[in-house]
C-alpha positions in Angstrom: -26.6 -13.6 11.0 -28.0 -12.6 7.6 -26.3 -10.9 4.7 -28.0 -8.4 2.5 -26.2 -7.9 -0.9 -26.9 -4.8 -2.9 -25.4 -3.3 -6.1 -25.0 0.5 -6.3 -23.2 3.0 -8.6 -20.2 4.8 -7.1 -22.1 8.1 -6.4 -24.6 6.3 -4.1 -22.2 4.1 -2.2 -21.6 6.5 0.7 -25.3 7.3 1.1 -26.3 3.6 1.0 -23.6 2.7 3.5 -24.7 5.5 5.9 -28.3 4.5 5.6 -27.6 0.8 6.4 -25.3 1.6 9.3 -26.9 4.7 10.9 -30.6 4.2 10.2 -31.2 0.5 9.4 -29.2 -1.2 12.2 -26.7 -3.1 10.0 -23.9 -4.6 12.1 -21.4 -4.0 9.4 -21.2 -2.9 5.7 -18.4 -3.8 3.3 -17.9 -2.5 -0.2 -16.3 -4.4 -3.1 -15.7 -3.9 -6.8 -18.6 -5.6 -8.5 -16.2 -6.1 -11.5 -13.4 -7.7 -9.5 -11.5 -10.5 -11.3 -12.7 -9.2 -14.7 -11.3 -7.0 -17.4 -13.4 -4.1 -15.9 -11.8 -4.3 -12.5 -10.6 -1.0 -11.1 -7.7 -0.4 -8.7 -8.3 2.1 -5.9 -5.2 2.9 -3.8 -5.7 4.7 -0.5 -3.8 5.2 2.8 -5.1 4.4 6.3 -6.1 7.6 8.1 -6.4 9.6 4.9 -9.7 10.3 2.9 -10.5 7.5 0.5 -9.8 8.4 -3.2 -13.5 7.4 -3.9 -16.3 6.0 -1.8 -16.5 3.0 -4.0 -16.1 1.6 -7.5 -18.1 2.5 -10.6 -20.2 -0.6 -9.9 -20.0 -1.5 -6.2 -21.3 -4.5 -4.3 -22.3 -3.7 -0.7 -22.7 -6.5 1.8 -24.5 -5.7 5.0 -24.8 -8.0 8.0 -27.9 -8.1 10.2 -28.6 -10.1 13.4 -32.0 -11.2 12.2 -33.6 -12.0 8.8 -36.5 -9.7 9.5 -34.1 -6.8 10.0 -32.4 -7.5 6.7 -35.7 -7.8 4.9 -37.0 -4.6 6.4 -33.8 -2.7 5.6 -34.0 -3.8 2.0 -37.6 -2.8 1.7 -37.1 0.6 3.3 -33.9 1.4 1.4 -35.2 0.4 -2.0 -38.4 2.5 -1.5 -36.4 5.7 -1.4 -36.5 7.9 -4.5 -32.8 8.6 -4.3 -32.1 4.8 -4.3 -33.7 4.1 -7.7 -30.3 2.9 -9.1 -29.7 0.5 -6.2 -30.5 -3.1 -6.9 -30.9 -6.0 -4.5 -28.6 -9.0 -5.3 -29.6 -11.4 -2.6 -30.3 -12.1 1.1 -29.0 -15.2 2.7 -28.0 -16.6 6.1 -24.3 -16.5 7.0 -23.3 -20.1 7.7 -22.0 -21.0 11.1 -18.2 -21.4 10.9 -15.2 -22.0 13.1 -14.0 -18.4 12.8 -10.8 -19.0 14.6 -9.8 -21.8 12.2 -11.0 -19.8 9.2 -9.0 -16.8 10.3 -5.9 -19.0 10.8 -6.3 -20.5 7.4 -6.0 -17.0 5.8 -2.5 -16.6 7.2 -0.1 -19.1 5.7 3.7 -19.0 5.9 5.1 -16.1 3.9 8.3 -16.4 1.9 10.7 -13.5 2.0 13.6 -15.2 0.4 13.9 -19.0 -0.3 15.5 -19.5 3.1 13.8 -16.7 5.1 10.1 -17.1 6.1 7.4 -15.6 8.3 5.5 -18.4 9.9 2.3 -18.2 12.2 2.6 -20.4 15.3 -0.1 -22.8 14.0 2.1 -23.7 11.0 5.3 -25.7 10.8 8.2 -23.9 9.1 8.9 -25.0 5.5 11.8 -27.4 5.2 13.8 -24.8 3.2 13.5 -22.1 6.0 16.8 -21.3 7.7 15.6 -18.1 9.2 12.1 -17.9 10.6 10.0 -15.1 12.2 7.2 -16.6 14.3 4.4 -14.0 14.1 0.6 -14.2 14.5 -1.8 -11.5 13.4 -2.5 -9.0 16.2 -3.5 -5.4 16.9 -0.3 -3.9 15.5 0.4 -3.5 11.8 2.9 -5.9 10.2 2.4 -9.6 9.5 4.5 -10.0 6.4 1.5 -10.3 4.1 1.7 -6.7 2.8 4.2 -5.9 0.0 5.8 -3.0 1.9 6.7 -5.4 4.8 8.0 -8.1 2.5 10.2 -5.6 0.5 11.8 -4.3 3.7 12.5 -7.8 5.0 13.9 -8.8 1.6 16.2 -5.8 1.6 17.4 -6.7 5.1 18.1 -10.3 4.2 19.9 -9.6 1.0 22.0 -6.7 2.4 23.0 -8.8 5.4 24.1 -11.6 3.1 26.1 -9.3 1.0 27.8 -7.7 4.0 28.5 -10.9 5.7 27.4 -9.2 9.0 24.6 -7.2 10.5 24.5 -3.6 11.7 25.9 -2.3 15.0 22.8 -0.2 15.7 19.3 -0.3 14.0 16.3 2.0 14.3 12.9 0.7 13.3 10.7 3.9 13.3 7.0 3.1 13.4 7.6 -0.5 14.4 4.0 -1.8 14.5 4.4 -5.5 15.3 8.2 -5.2 15.5 8.6 -7.4 12.5 11.4 -5.3 10.8 13.3 -5.0 14.0 13.1 -8.7 14.6 14.1 -9.4 11.0 17.2 -7.1 11.4 18.1 -8.9 14.7 17.9 -12.3 13.0 20.3 -11.0 10.4 23.0 -9.8 12.7 21.6 -6.4 13.8 22.8 -5.3 17.2 21.5 -2.6 19.7 18.1 -2.4 18.0 15.6 0.4 18.9 12.0 -0.1 17.8 9.7 2.9 18.4 6.1 3.8 17.6 3.5 6.4 18.6 1.1 3.7 19.6 1.7 2.1 23.0 -0.1 -1.1 21.8 2.6 -1.4 19.1 5.3 -1.1 21.7 3.7 -3.9 23.7 3.2 -6.1 20.6 6.9 -5.5 19.6 8.2 -6.6 23.0 6.0 -9.7 23.0 7.0 -10.7 19.5 10.6 -10.1 20.2 10.5 -12.4 23.2 8.7 -15.1 21.2 11.5 -15.0 18.6 14.3 -15.0 21.1 15.4 -11.5 20.0 16.7 -8.7 22.3 15.7 -5.2 21.4 14.5 -2.0 23.1 11.0 -0.8 22.3 9.4 2.5 23.3 7.7 5.7 22.2 9.5 7.8 19.6 11.6 9.7 22.1 13.4 6.4 22.9 15.3 6.8 19.6 18.6 8.5 20.1 21.9 9.1 18.3 23.0 7.8 15.0 22.2 4.4 13.4 24.0 2.6 10.5 20.5 1.4 9.5 17.2 3.3 9.8 14.0 1.6 8.7 10.6 3.3 8.4 7.6 1.5 7.0 4.8 4.0 7.6 3.0 6.0 4.9 4.1 8.6 2.4 2.6 11.7 4.2 4.2 11.1 7.6 7.4 10.0 5.9 7.6 13.4 4.2 7.1 15.2 7.5 9.6 13.0 9.3 12.4 13.6 6.7 14.6 15.8 8.8 14.2 13.6 11.9 14.9 10.3 10.1 17.8 11.6 8.2 19.2 13.1 11.4 19.3 9.6 12.8 21.3 8.0 9.9 25.0 7.5 10.7 27.7 8.5 8.2 27.9 5.7 5.6 24.5 4.4 6.9 21.4 3.3 5.1 17.9 4.7 5.1 15.1 2.4 4.1 11.6 3.8 3.5 8.3 1.9 2.7 4.6 2.5 2.7 5.0 4.5 -0.6 2.8 4.1 -3.6 4.6 4.2 -7.0 2.9 7.5 -7.8 4.3 9.0 -4.6 8.0 8.2 -5.3 8.8 11.6 -6.8 7.3 13.4 -3.9 9.4 11.5 -1.5 12.6 12.0 -3.5 11.9 15.8 -3.4 11.1 15.8 0.3 14.4 14.0 1.2 16.6 15.8 -1.4 18.1 18.3 1.2 19.6 15.3 3.1 20.1 12.4 0.7 19.4 10.9 -2.8 16.5 8.5 -2.4 16.0 6.0 -5.2 13.5 3.2 -5.8 15.1 -0.1 -4.8 12.1 -2.5 -5.2 8.6 -2.6 -6.5 5.6 -4.9 -5.8 1.9 -4.6 -6.4 1.9 -0.8 -6.9 4.2 -0.1 -3.9 7.8 0.9 -3.9 10.7 0.5 -1.5 13.0 3.6 -1.4 16.6 3.6 -0.1 19.5 6.0 0.3 23.1 5.4 1.3 24.6 8.4 3.3 28.1 9.6 2.6 30.8 8.3 5.0 
């Protein structure tokens, strides 16, 4: 494969991307901040499934992959000849070196520390010597590998609360379970009768497989599998669905129970507090890389 590298201002990013993919036979196009790792770097926060805040950065680098060098050369020639592309500049065209993609992918997923003695470890790594609790988890189709701040904050809360209580929870609901990582984490910290639910059947399948791999017993299914009240309700989704789910999630929290919400950007905390105000008093419990963990303790 061959990589064509272009530089474009933010207003042209979408048009250049569309031209490369739809008209010039690019296999893929990625967009990066041309000023990354400099004082001019910009942070763009978005949510999966929602419109991007911007199509790109003020100065964006576009990397397009082509099967053949001739295709890449022709694409650059045709694109840069367009009047509307006068502000687009070619940065380079080079072959993509042959690599062991499996090994490369694996190298990007190292063990993740949640607390000094609680780690998430891919199967191709040995657990760190300090690890007393380990979740064995490989990247898959479902969200949740422990590399994202929202997942780490949830697991950190589970570990610290379980240590403070000296015991787990009699029932746990993981709503929007993804890979099942939070449900597994709760089980490893004493949680009993765990229900993990998701709207995606692939997530249900992934959760069951990951639970088995970790020697954990839980029930996984679609959302209607959740029933009754739980001393612990976990939901690591996104702010918009969390607001819509407020009455449902709060309705599942047992008296004296805990509600733990993640997938929330710092700027969205006030919206979530207002959305849940009729049922509980949400507060920010943890922060990491622009994301927050919000929790509420329900009255006994």
